[in-house]
PDB file of N, CA, C and O in Angstrom:
ATOM      1  N   MET A   1       0.900  -1.231   0.005  1.00  0.00           N
ATOM      2  CA  MET A   1       0.058   0.250  -0.288  1.00  0.00           C
ATOM      3  C   MET A   1       1.225   1.193  -0.034  1.00  0.00           C
ATOM      4  O   MET A   1       2.390   1.080   0.347  1.00  0.00           O
ATOM      5  N   PHE A   2       0.395   2.186  -0.414  1.00  0.00           N
ATOM      6  CA  PHE A   2       1.068   3.468  -0.616  1.00  0.00           C
ATOM      7  C   PHE A   2       0.926   4.189   0.444  1.00  0.00           C
ATOM      8  O   PHE A   2      -0.065   3.963   1.139  1.00  0.00           O
ATOM      9  N   TRP A   3       1.566   4.904   0.720  1.00  0.00           N
ATOM     10  CA  TRP A   3       1.544   5.919   2.340  1.00  0.00           C
ATOM     11  C   TRP A   3       1.962   7.130   1.396  1.00  0.00           C
ATOM     12  O   TRP A   3       2.851   6.877   0.583  1.00  0.00           O
ATOM     13  N   SER A   4       1.389   8.510   1.405  1.00  0.00           N
ATOM     14  CA  SER A   4       1.915   9.617   0.835  1.00  0.00           C
ATOM     15  C   SER A   4       2.449  10.574   2.338  1.00  0.00           C
ATOM     16  O   SER A   4       1.965  10.706   3.463  1.00  0.00           O
ATOM     17  N   ASN A   5       3.765  11.148   1.600  1.00  0.00           N
ATOM     18  CA  ASN A   5       4.057  12.195   2.664  1.00  0.00           C
ATOM     19  C   ASN A   5       3.507  13.426   3.000  1.00  0.00           C
ATOM     20  O   ASN A   5       4.008  14.250   3.765  1.00  0.00           O
ATOM     21  N   PHE A   6       2.133  13.545   2.211  1.00  0.00           N
ATOM     22  CA  PHE A   6       1.528  15.006   2.275  1.00  0.00           C
ATOM     23  C   PHE A   6      -0.271  14.373   3.433  1.00  0.00           C
ATOM     24  O   PHE A   6      -0.822  13.273   3.483  1.00  0.00           O
ATOM     25  N   ILE A   7      -0.456  15.122   3.827  1.00  0.00           N
ATOM     26  CA  ILE A   7      -1.692  14.938   4.254  1.00  0.00           C
ATOM     27  C   ILE A   7      -2.705  16.515   4.045  1.00  0.00           C
ATOM     28  O   ILE A   7      -2.088  17.575   3.939  1.00  0.00           O
ATOM     29  N   PRO A   8      -3.901  16.512   4.014  1.00  0.00           N
ATOM     30  CA  PRO A   8      -4.815  17.707   4.105  1.00  0.00           C
ATOM     31  C   PRO A   8      -4.965  18.432   5.343  1.00  0.00           C
ATOM     32  O   PRO A   8      -5.043  17.657   6.296  1.00  0.00           O
ATOM     33  N   CYS A   9      -5.037  19.726   5.677  1.00  0.00           N
ATOM     34  CA  CYS A   9      -5.059  20.628   6.429  1.00  0.00           C
ATOM     35  C   CYS A   9      -6.678  20.228   6.518  1.00  0.00           C
ATOM     36  O   CYS A   9      -7.460  20.308   5.570  1.00  0.00           O
ATOM     37  N   ALA A  10      -7.045  19.729   8.015  1.00  0.00           N
ATOM     38  CA  ALA A  10      -8.447  19.772   8.152  1.00  0.00           C
ATOM     39  C   ALA A  10      -9.344  21.265   8.338  1.00  0.00           C
ATOM     40  O   ALA A  10     -10.554  21.357   8.547  1.00  0.00           O
ATOM     41  N   THR A  11      -8.526  22.182   8.216  1.00  0.00           N
ATOM     42  CA  THR A  11      -8.604  23.676   8.265  1.00  0.00           C
ATOM     43  C   THR A  11      -9.014  24.558   7.205  1.00  0.00           C
ATOM     44  O   THR A  11     -10.008  25.274   7.084  1.00  0.00           O
ATOM     45  N   CYS A  12      -7.820  24.297   6.316  1.00  0.00           N
ATOM     46  CA  CYS A  12      -7.370  24.694   4.621  1.00  0.00           C
ATOM     47  C   CYS A  12      -7.590  24.064   3.919  1.00  0.00           C
ATOM     48  O   CYS A  12      -8.098  24.543   2.905  1.00  0.00           O
ATOM     49  N   GLY A  13      -7.378  22.689   3.975  1.00  0.00           N
ATOM     50  CA  GLY A  13      -7.423  22.178   2.772  1.00  0.00           C
ATOM     51  C   GLY A  13      -5.963  21.748   2.309  1.00  0.00           C
ATOM     52  O   GLY A  13      -5.789  20.663   1.755  1.00  0.00           O
ATOM     53  N   GLU A  14      -4.948  22.610   2.547  1.00  0.00           N
ATOM     54  CA  GLU A  14      -3.550  22.399   2.104  1.00  0.00           C
ATOM     55  C   GLU A  14      -2.807  21.327   2.186  1.00  0.00           C
ATOM     56  O   GLU A  14      -2.522  20.944   3.320  1.00  0.00           O
ATOM     57  N   ALA A  15      -2.403  20.718   1.252  1.00  0.00           N
ATOM     58  CA  ALA A  15      -1.527  19.588   0.997  1.00  0.00           C
ATOM     59  C   ALA A  15      -0.380  19.830   2.339  1.00  0.00           C
ATOM     60  O   ALA A  15       0.303  20.847   2.216  1.00  0.00           O
ATOM     61  N   ILE A  16      -0.206  19.256   3.190  1.00  0.00           N
ATOM     62  CA  ILE A  16       1.082  19.598   3.876  1.00  0.00           C
ATOM     63  C   ILE A  16       1.779  18.428   4.512  1.00  0.00           C
ATOM     64  O   ILE A  16       1.082  17.648   5.161  1.00  0.00           O
ATOM     65  N   GLN A  17       3.220  18.186   4.394  1.00  0.00           N
ATOM     66  CA  GLN A  17       4.339  17.495   4.911  1.00  0.00           C
ATOM     67  C   GLN A  17       3.666  16.761   6.306  1.00  0.00           C
ATOM     68  O   GLN A  17       3.327  17.453   7.266  1.00  0.00           O
ATOM     69  N   ARG A  18       3.553  15.621   6.297  1.00  0.00           N
ATOM     70  CA  ARG A  18       3.145  14.741   7.759  1.00  0.00           C
ATOM     71  C   ARG A  18       4.024  15.294   8.962  1.00  0.00           C
ATOM     72  O   ARG A  18       3.670  15.445  10.131  1.00  0.00           O
ATOM     73  N   GLU A  19       5.108  15.524   8.455  1.00  0.00           N
ATOM     74  CA  GLU A  19       6.114  15.729   9.386  1.00  0.00           C
ATOM     75  C   GLU A  19       5.966  17.344   9.829  1.00  0.00           C
ATOM     76  O   GLU A  19       6.330  17.723  10.942  1.00  0.00           O
ATOM     77  N   GLN A  20       5.544  18.004   9.100  1.00  0.00           N
ATOM     78  CA  GLN A  20       5.214  19.621   9.315  1.00  0.00           C
ATOM     79  C   GLN A  20       4.049  19.749   9.806  1.00  0.00           C
ATOM     80  O   GLN A  20       3.634  20.882  10.049  1.00  0.00           O
ATOM     81  N   ALA A  21       3.268  18.627  10.062  1.00  0.00           N
ATOM     82  CA  ALA A  21       1.823  19.458  10.068  1.00  0.00           C
ATOM     83  C   ALA A  21       1.152  20.190  11.819  1.00  0.00           C
ATOM     84  O   ALA A  21       0.110  20.828  11.969  1.00  0.00           O
ATOM     85  N   GLY A  22       2.142  19.815  12.872  1.00  0.00           N
ATOM     86  CA  GLY A  22       1.961  20.345  13.866  1.00  0.00           C
ATOM     87  C   GLY A  22       2.507  21.719  13.560  1.00  0.00           C
ATOM     88  O   GLY A  22       1.873  22.550  14.212  1.00  0.00           O
ATOM     89  N   SER A  23       3.450  22.273  12.810  1.00  0.00           N
ATOM     90  CA  SER A  23       3.976  23.736  12.632  1.00  0.00           C
ATOM     91  C   SER A  23       3.463  24.313  11.741  1.00  0.00           C
ATOM     92  O   SER A  23       4.034  25.374  11.491  1.00  0.00           O
ATOM     93  N   HIS A  24       2.001  23.935  10.678  1.00  0.00           N
ATOM     94  CA  HIS A  24       1.366  24.378   9.602  1.00  0.00           C
ATOM     95  C   HIS A  24       0.637  25.796  10.288  1.00  0.00           C
ATOM     96  O   HIS A  24       0.256  25.919  11.452  1.00  0.00           O
ATOM     97  N   VAL A  25       0.578  26.700   9.312  1.00  0.00           N
ATOM     98  CA  VAL A  25       0.046  28.047   9.885  1.00  0.00           C
ATOM     99  C   VAL A  25      -0.611  28.078   8.902  1.00  0.00           C
ATOM    100  O   VAL A  25       0.093  28.261   7.908  1.00  0.00           O
ATOM    101  N   CYS A  26      -1.913  27.961   8.640  1.00  0.00           N
ATOM    102  CA  CYS A  26      -3.234  28.123   7.851  1.00  0.00           C
ATOM    103  C   CYS A  26      -3.383  29.753   7.195  1.00  0.00           C
ATOM    104  O   CYS A  26      -3.573  30.706   7.951  1.00  0.00           O
ATOM    105  N   ASP A  27      -3.268  29.922   5.678  1.00  0.00           N
ATOM    106  CA  ASP A  27      -3.267  31.084   5.458  1.00  0.00           C
ATOM    107  C   ASP A  27      -4.600  31.598   5.405  1.00  0.00           C
ATOM    108  O   ASP A  27      -5.280  31.088   4.514  1.00  0.00           O
ATOM    109  N   PRO A  28      -5.226  32.558   6.182  1.00  0.00           N
ATOM    110  CA  PRO A  28      -6.662  32.961   5.951  1.00  0.00           C
ATOM    111  C   PRO A  28      -7.294  33.005   5.167  1.00  0.00           C
ATOM    112  O   PRO A  28      -8.382  32.440   5.275  1.00  0.00           O
ATOM    113  N   GLU A  29      -6.887  33.830   3.731  1.00  0.00           N
ATOM    114  CA  GLU A  29      -7.618  33.606   2.881  1.00  0.00           C
ATOM    115  C   GLU A  29      -8.152  32.152   2.484  1.00  0.00           C
ATOM    116  O   GLU A  29      -9.328  31.793   2.534  1.00  0.00           O
ATOM    117  N   ARG A  30      -7.045  31.382   2.075  1.00  0.00           N
ATOM    118  CA  ARG A  30      -7.106  29.869   2.313  1.00  0.00           C
ATOM    119  C   ARG A  30      -8.179  29.303   2.750  1.00  0.00           C
ATOM    120  O   ARG A  30      -9.096  28.758   2.134  1.00  0.00           O
ATOM    121  N   ARG A  31      -8.033  29.443   3.689  1.00  0.00           N
ATOM    122  CA  ARG A  31      -9.275  29.001   5.106  1.00  0.00           C
ATOM    123  C   ARG A  31     -10.572  29.276   4.509  1.00  0.00           C
ATOM    124  O   ARG A  31     -11.365  28.372   4.245  1.00  0.00           O
ATOM    125  N   VAL A  32     -10.849  30.748   4.247  1.00  0.00           N
ATOM    126  CA  VAL A  32     -12.443  31.231   4.013  1.00  0.00           C
ATOM    127  C   VAL A  32     -12.653  30.251   2.672  1.00  0.00           C
ATOM    128  O   VAL A  32     -13.451  29.314   2.673  1.00  0.00           O
ATOM    129  N   GLU A  33     -11.749  30.639   1.437  1.00  0.00           N
ATOM    130  CA  GLU A  33     -12.221  29.483   0.618  1.00  0.00           C
ATOM    131  C   GLU A  33     -12.652  28.185   0.722  1.00  0.00           C
ATOM    132  O   GLU A  33     -13.551  27.615   0.104  1.00  0.00           O
ATOM    133  N   PHE A  34     -11.742  27.691   1.765  1.00  0.00           N
ATOM    134  CA  PHE A  34     -12.123  26.489   1.664  1.00  0.00           C
ATOM    135  C   PHE A  34     -13.095  25.881   2.360  1.00  0.00           C
ATOM    136  O   PHE A  34     -13.512  24.738   2.167  1.00  0.00           O
ATOM    137  N   GLN A  35     -13.662  27.091   3.637  1.00  0.00           N
ATOM    138  CA  GLN A  35     -14.880  26.790   4.354  1.00  0.00           C
ATOM    139  C   GLN A  35     -16.087  27.126   3.393  1.00  0.00           C
ATOM    140  O   GLN A  35     -17.225  26.681   3.541  1.00  0.00           O
ATOM    141  N   MET A  36     -15.627  28.075   2.271  1.00  0.00           N
ATOM    142  CA  MET A  36     -16.971  28.520   1.792  1.00  0.00           C
ATOM    143  C   MET A  36     -17.012  27.205   0.609  1.00  0.00           C
ATOM    144  O   MET A  36     -18.074  26.604   0.772  1.00  0.00           O
ATOM    145  N   ALA A  37     -16.448  26.776  -0.167  1.00  0.00           N
ATOM    146  CA  ALA A  37     -16.449  25.525  -0.582  1.00  0.00           C
ATOM    147  C   ALA A  37     -16.717  24.173  -0.063  1.00  0.00           C
ATOM    148  O   ALA A  37     -17.016  23.179  -0.725  1.00  0.00           O
ATOM    149  N   ALA A  38     -16.560  24.278   1.298  1.00  0.00           N
ATOM    150  CA  ALA A  38     -17.261  23.337   2.052  1.00  0.00           C
ATOM    151  C   ALA A  38     -18.842  23.387   2.402  1.00  0.00           C
ATOM    152  O   ALA A  38     -19.591  22.449   2.676  1.00  0.00           O
ATOM    153  N   ALA A  39     -19.064  24.509   2.324  1.00  0.00           N
ATOM    154  CA  ALA A  39     -20.920  25.266   2.712  1.00  0.00           C
ATOM    155  C   ALA A  39     -21.209  25.301   1.523  1.00  0.00           C
ATOM    156  O   ALA A  39     -22.416  25.486   1.677  1.00  0.00           O
ATOM    157  N   GLN A  40     -21.057  25.269   0.294  1.00  0.00           N
ATOM    158  CA  GLN A  40     -21.506  25.338  -0.624  1.00  0.00           C
ATOM    159  C   GLN A  40     -23.006  24.706  -1.164  1.00  0.00           C
ATOM    160  O   GLN A  40     -24.020  25.152  -1.700  1.00  0.00           O
ATOM    161  N   HIS A  41     -22.580  23.590  -0.755  1.00  0.00           N
ATOM    162  CA  HIS A  41     -24.187  22.602  -0.754  1.00  0.00           C
ATOM    163  C   HIS A  41     -25.435  23.338   0.389  1.00  0.00           C
ATOM    164  O   HIS A  41     -26.616  23.366   0.044  1.00  0.00           O
ATOM    165  N   ARG A  42     -25.053  23.813   1.533  1.00  0.00           N
ATOM    166  CA  ARG A  42     -26.109  24.735   2.475  1.00  0.00           C
ATOM    167  C   ARG A  42     -25.774  25.800   1.992  1.00  0.00           C
ATOM    168  O   ARG A  42     -25.071  26.131   2.947  1.00  0.00           O
ATOM    169  N   ILE A  43     -25.665  26.774   1.187  1.00  0.00           N
ATOM    170  CA  ILE A  43     -25.801  27.861   0.361  1.00  0.00           C
ATOM    171  C   ILE A  43     -26.701  27.678  -0.543  1.00  0.00           C
ATOM    172  O   ILE A  43     -27.757  28.309  -0.574  1.00  0.00           O
ATOM    173  N   ASP A  44     -26.353  26.758  -1.399  1.00  0.00           N
ATOM    174  CA  ASP A  44     -27.540  26.428  -2.629  1.00  0.00           C
ATOM    175  C   ASP A  44     -28.662  25.854  -1.813  1.00  0.00           C
ATOM    176  O   ASP A  44     -29.633  26.003  -2.555  1.00  0.00           O
ATOM    177  N   ALA A  45     -29.068  25.304  -0.749  1.00  0.00           N
ATOM    178  CA  ALA A  45     -30.092  24.928  -0.183  1.00  0.00           C
ATOM    179  C   ALA A  45     -30.634  26.097   0.262  1.00  0.00           C
ATOM    180  O   ALA A  45     -31.814  26.212  -0.068  1.00  0.00           O
ATOM    181  N   VAL A  46     -30.195  26.999   0.891  1.00  0.00           N
ATOM    182  CA  VAL A  46     -30.861  28.254   0.830  1.00  0.00           C
ATOM    183  C   VAL A  46     -31.737  28.824  -0.077  1.00  0.00           C
ATOM    184  O   VAL A  46     -32.911  29.193  -0.112  1.00  0.00           O
ATOM    185  N   ASP A  47     -30.866  28.778  -0.725  1.00  0.00           N
ATOM    186  CA  ASP A  47     -31.137  29.764  -2.223  1.00  0.00           C
ATOM    187  C   ASP A  47     -32.316  28.932  -2.819  1.00  0.00           C
ATOM    188  O   ASP A  47     -33.266  29.501  -3.358  1.00  0.00           O
ATOM    189  N   SER A  48     -32.238  27.597  -2.714  1.00  0.00           N
ATOM    190  CA  SER A  48     -33.605  26.891  -3.154  1.00  0.00           C
ATOM    191  C   SER A  48     -34.656  26.859  -2.388  1.00  0.00           C
ATOM    192  O   SER A  48     -35.716  26.947  -3.006  1.00  0.00           O
ATOM    193  N   GLU A  49     -34.763  26.727  -0.791  1.00  0.00           N
ATOM    194  CA  GLU A  49     -35.839  27.342   0.068  1.00  0.00           C
ATOM    195  C   GLU A  49     -36.483  28.353  -0.183  1.00  0.00           C
ATOM    196  O   GLU A  49     -37.702  28.292  -0.343  1.00  0.00           O
ATOM    197  N   LEU A  50     -35.565  29.886  -0.300  1.00  0.00           N
ATOM    198  CA  LEU A  50     -36.031  31.047  -0.253  1.00  0.00           C
ATOM    199  C   LEU A  50     -36.862  30.594  -1.829  1.00  0.00           C
ATOM    200  O   LEU A  50     -38.070  30.402  -1.692  1.00  0.00           O
ATOM    201  N   GLU A  51     -36.390  30.446  -3.049  1.00  0.00           N
ATOM    202  CA  GLU A  51     -37.120  30.272  -3.943  1.00  0.00           C
ATOM    203  C   GLU A  51     -38.690  29.710  -4.078  1.00  0.00           C
ATOM    204  O   GLU A  51     -39.584  30.031  -4.861  1.00  0.00           O
ATOM    205  N   LYS A  52     -38.652  28.743  -2.992  1.00  0.00           N
ATOM    206  CA  LYS A  52     -39.873  27.594  -3.028  1.00  0.00           C
ATOM    207  C   LYS A  52     -40.444  28.861  -2.373  1.00  0.00           C
ATOM    208  O   LYS A  52     -41.228  29.438  -3.126  1.00  0.00           O
ATOM    209  N   TYR A  53     -40.217  29.635  -0.818  1.00  0.00           N
ATOM    210  CA  TYR A  53     -40.856  30.389  -0.293  1.00  0.00           C
ATOM    211  C   TYR A  53     -41.594  31.516  -0.868  1.00  0.00           C
ATOM    212  O   TYR A  53     -42.731  31.813  -0.502  1.00  0.00           O
ATOM    213  N   LEU A  54     -40.898  32.178  -1.827  1.00  0.00           N
ATOM    214  CA  LEU A  54     -40.945  33.200  -2.646  1.00  0.00           C
ATOM    215  C   LEU A  54     -42.232  32.815  -3.681  1.00  0.00           C
ATOM    216  O   LEU A  54     -42.857  33.585  -4.410  1.00  0.00           O
ATOM    217  N   ALA A  55     -42.342  31.914  -3.566  1.00  0.00           N
ATOM    218  CA  ALA A  55     -43.609  31.074  -4.713  1.00  0.00           C
ATOM    219  C   ALA A  55     -44.740  31.146  -3.968  1.00  0.00           C
ATOM    220  O   ALA A  55     -45.746  31.442  -4.613  1.00  0.00           O
ATOM    221  N   THR A  56     -44.902  30.935  -2.610  1.00  0.00           N
ATOM    222  CA  THR A  56     -45.921  30.924  -2.144  1.00  0.00           C
ATOM    223  C   THR A  56     -46.917  32.291  -1.825  1.00  0.00           C
ATOM    224  O   THR A  56     -46.324  33.352  -1.628  1.00  0.00           O
ATOM    225  N   ASN A  57     -48.017  32.286  -1.785  1.00  0.00           N
ATOM    226  CA  ASN A  57     -48.543  33.616  -1.177  1.00  0.00           C
ATOM    227  C   ASN A  57     -47.921  34.304   0.020  1.00  0.00           C
ATOM    228  O   ASN A  57     -47.705  35.515   0.018  1.00  0.00           O
ATOM    229  N   ALA A  58     -47.661  33.584   0.951  1.00  0.00           N
ATOM    230  CA  ALA A  58     -46.699  34.553   1.918  1.00  0.00           C
ATOM    231  C   ALA A  58     -45.906  34.970   1.374  1.00  0.00           C
ATOM    232  O   ALA A  58     -45.827  36.196   1.464  1.00  0.00           O
ATOM    233  N   GLY A  59     -44.813  34.236   0.462  1.00  0.00           N
ATOM    234  CA  GLY A  59     -43.526  34.648  -0.367  1.00  0.00           C
ATOM    235  C   GLY A  59     -43.905  36.012  -1.151  1.00  0.00           C
ATOM    236  O   GLY A  59     -43.566  37.193  -1.081  1.00  0.00           O
ATOM    237  N   ARG A  60     -44.541  35.448  -1.715  1.00  0.00           N
ATOM    238  CA  ARG A  60     -44.964  36.692  -2.582  1.00  0.00           C
ATOM    239  C   ARG A  60     -45.688  38.453  -2.058  1.00  0.00           C
ATOM    240  O   ARG A  60     -45.631  39.580  -2.550  1.00  0.00           O
ATOM    241  N   PHE A  61     -46.170  37.996  -1.128  1.00  0.00           N
ATOM    242  CA  PHE A  61     -46.877  39.229  -0.197  1.00  0.00           C
ATOM    243  C   PHE A  61     -45.680  40.206   0.570  1.00  0.00           C
ATOM    244  O   PHE A  61     -45.755  41.422   0.747  1.00  0.00           O
ATOM    245  N   GLU A  62     -44.698  39.407   0.917  1.00  0.00           N
ATOM    246  CA  GLU A  62     -43.565  39.873   1.652  1.00  0.00           C
ATOM    247  C   GLU A  62     -42.332  40.310   0.521  1.00  0.00           C
ATOM    248  O   GLU A  62     -41.304  40.889   0.874  1.00  0.00           O
ATOM    249  N   ALA A  63     -42.574  40.001  -0.615  1.00  0.00           N
ATOM    250  CA  ALA A  63     -41.616  40.460  -1.986  1.00  0.00           C
ATOM    251  C   ALA A  63     -42.269  41.613  -2.413  1.00  0.00           C
ATOM    252  O   ALA A  63     -41.571  42.479  -2.942  1.00  0.00           O
ATOM    253  N   TRP A  64     -43.767  41.850  -2.262  1.00  0.00           N
ATOM    254  CA  TRP A  64     -44.283  42.737  -2.716  1.00  0.00           C
ATOM    255  C   TRP A  64     -43.973  43.786  -1.351  1.00  0.00           C
ATOM    256  O   TRP A  64     -43.300  44.757  -1.696  1.00  0.00           O
ATOM    257  N   LEU A  65     -44.285  43.776  -0.070  1.00  0.00           N
ATOM    258  CA  LEU A  65     -44.184  44.540   0.723  1.00  0.00           C
ATOM    259  C   LEU A  65     -42.922  45.222   0.726  1.00  0.00           C
ATOM    260  O   LEU A  65     -42.905  46.442   0.884  1.00  0.00           O
ATOM    261  N   ALA A  66     -41.719  44.477   0.546  1.00  0.00           N
ATOM    262  CA  ALA A  66     -40.032  44.970   0.450  1.00  0.00           C
ATOM    263  C   ALA A  66     -39.932  45.844  -0.315  1.00  0.00           C
ATOM    264  O   ALA A  66     -39.478  46.948  -0.014  1.00  0.00           O
ATOM    265  N   ALA A  67     -40.476  45.406  -1.847  1.00  0.00           N
ATOM    266  CA  ALA A  67     -40.935  46.444  -2.764  1.00  0.00           C
ATOM    267  C   ALA A  67     -41.414  47.872  -2.497  1.00  0.00           C
ATOM    268  O   ALA A  67     -40.756  48.907  -2.607  1.00  0.00           O
ATOM    269  N   ARG A  68     -42.683  47.726  -2.128  1.00  0.00           N
ATOM    270  CA  ARG A  68     -43.377  48.707  -1.679  1.00  0.00           C
ATOM    271  C   ARG A  68     -42.235  49.969  -0.538  1.00  0.00           C
ATOM    272  O   ARG A  68     -42.201  51.196  -0.630  1.00  0.00           O
ATOM    273  N   ASP A  69     -41.626  49.272   0.218  1.00  0.00           N
ATOM    274  CA  ASP A  69     -41.072  49.765   1.239  1.00  0.00           C
ATOM    275  C   ASP A  69     -40.115  50.845   0.634  1.00  0.00           C
ATOM    276  O   ASP A  69     -40.078  52.069   0.754  1.00  0.00           O
ATOM    277  N   VAL A  70     -39.254  49.829  -0.148  1.00  0.00           N
ATOM    278  CA  VAL A  70     -37.820  50.494  -1.093  1.00  0.00           C
ATOM    279  C   VAL A  70     -38.408  51.452  -1.939  1.00  0.00           C
ATOM    280  O   VAL A  70     -37.550  52.265  -2.283  1.00  0.00           O
ATOM    281  N   ARG A  71     -39.539  51.700  -2.429  1.00  0.00           N
ATOM    282  CA  ARG A  71     -39.941  52.512  -3.267  1.00  0.00           C
ATOM    283  C   ARG A  71     -40.566  53.727  -2.520  1.00  0.00           C
ATOM    284  O   ARG A  71     -40.565  54.843  -3.040  1.00  0.00           O
ATOM    285  N   ASP A  72     -41.195  53.447  -1.069  1.00  0.00           N
ATOM    286  CA  ASP A  72     -41.324  54.493  -0.448  1.00  0.00           C
ATOM    287  C   ASP A  72     -40.214  55.318   0.263  1.00  0.00           C
ATOM    288  O   ASP A  72     -40.113  56.540   0.364  1.00  0.00           O
ATOM    289  N   ALA A  73     -39.500  54.442   0.677  1.00  0.00           N
ATOM    290  CA  ALA A  73     -37.956  55.307   1.027  1.00  0.00           C
ATOM    291  C   ALA A  73     -37.512  55.999  -0.090  1.00  0.00           C
ATOM    292  O   ALA A  73     -37.398  57.225  -0.067  1.00  0.00           O
ATOM    293  N   ARG A  74     -37.285  55.419  -0.933  1.00  0.00           N
ATOM    294  CA  ARG A  74     -36.801  56.403  -2.147  1.00  0.00           C
ATOM    295  C   ARG A  74     -37.464  57.385  -2.353  1.00  0.00           C
ATOM    296  O   ARG A  74     -36.868  58.420  -2.653  1.00  0.00           O
ATOM    297  N   GLY A  75     -38.973  57.380  -2.254  1.00  0.00           N
ATOM    298  CA  GLY A  75     -39.904  58.501  -2.778  1.00  0.00           C
ATOM    299  C   GLY A  75     -39.715  59.584  -1.098  1.00  0.00           C
ATOM    300  O   GLY A  75     -40.273  60.669  -0.929  1.00  0.00           O
ATOM    301  N   SER A  76     -39.099  59.116  -0.413  1.00  0.00           N
ATOM    302  CA  SER A  76     -39.146  60.428   1.028  1.00  0.00           C
ATOM    303  C   SER A  76     -38.382  61.358   1.204  1.00  0.00           C
ATOM    304  O   SER A  76     -38.510  62.398   1.852  1.00  0.00           O
ATOM    305  N   ARG A  77     -37.113  60.737   0.270  1.00  0.00           N
ATOM    306  CA  ARG A  77     -35.375  61.647  -0.240  1.00  0.00           C
ATOM    307  C   ARG A  77     -36.006  62.783  -0.646  1.00  0.00           C
ATOM    308  O   ARG A  77     -36.908  62.959  -1.466  1.00  0.00           O
ATOM    309  N   PRO A  78     -35.020  63.984   0.481  1.00  0.00           N
ATOM    310  CA  PRO A  78     -35.500  65.085  -0.539  1.00  0.00           C
ATOM    311  C   PRO A  78     -34.491  65.066  -1.702  1.00  0.00           C
ATOM    312  O   PRO A  78     -33.494  64.350  -1.793  1.00  0.00           O
ATOM    313  N   SER A  79     -35.036  66.191  -2.766  1.00  0.00           N
ATOM    314  CA  SER A  79     -34.481  66.051  -3.880  1.00  0.00           C
ATOM    315  C   SER A  79     -33.087  67.029  -3.721  1.00  0.00           C
ATOM    316  O   SER A  79     -32.818  67.864  -2.857  1.00  0.00           O
ATOM    317  N   ALA A  80     -32.301  66.571  -4.935  1.00  0.00           N
ATOM    318  CA  ALA A  80     -30.880  67.566  -4.487  1.00  0.00           C
ATOM    319  C   ALA A  80     -30.967  68.854  -5.574  1.00  0.00           C
ATOM    320  O   ALA A  80     -30.120  69.746  -5.543  1.00  0.00           O
TER     321      ALA A  80
END
């Protein structure tokens, strides 16, 4: 069986040498990208659930109400 000298960091996904695993410091940008990729299925689920909700009567009403509130807020600004 083949054993690699590298293992993935559980926090950022970077391939690091086994001997250096204890001294590895994650790059903050890489860590965020790794976590976003891991959470992508949950993000997609939120989008899907929102679409389903907005297709209901309650969702359509809330969308209309939000649009009305934005329209009213824009109309109440003093003109320059």
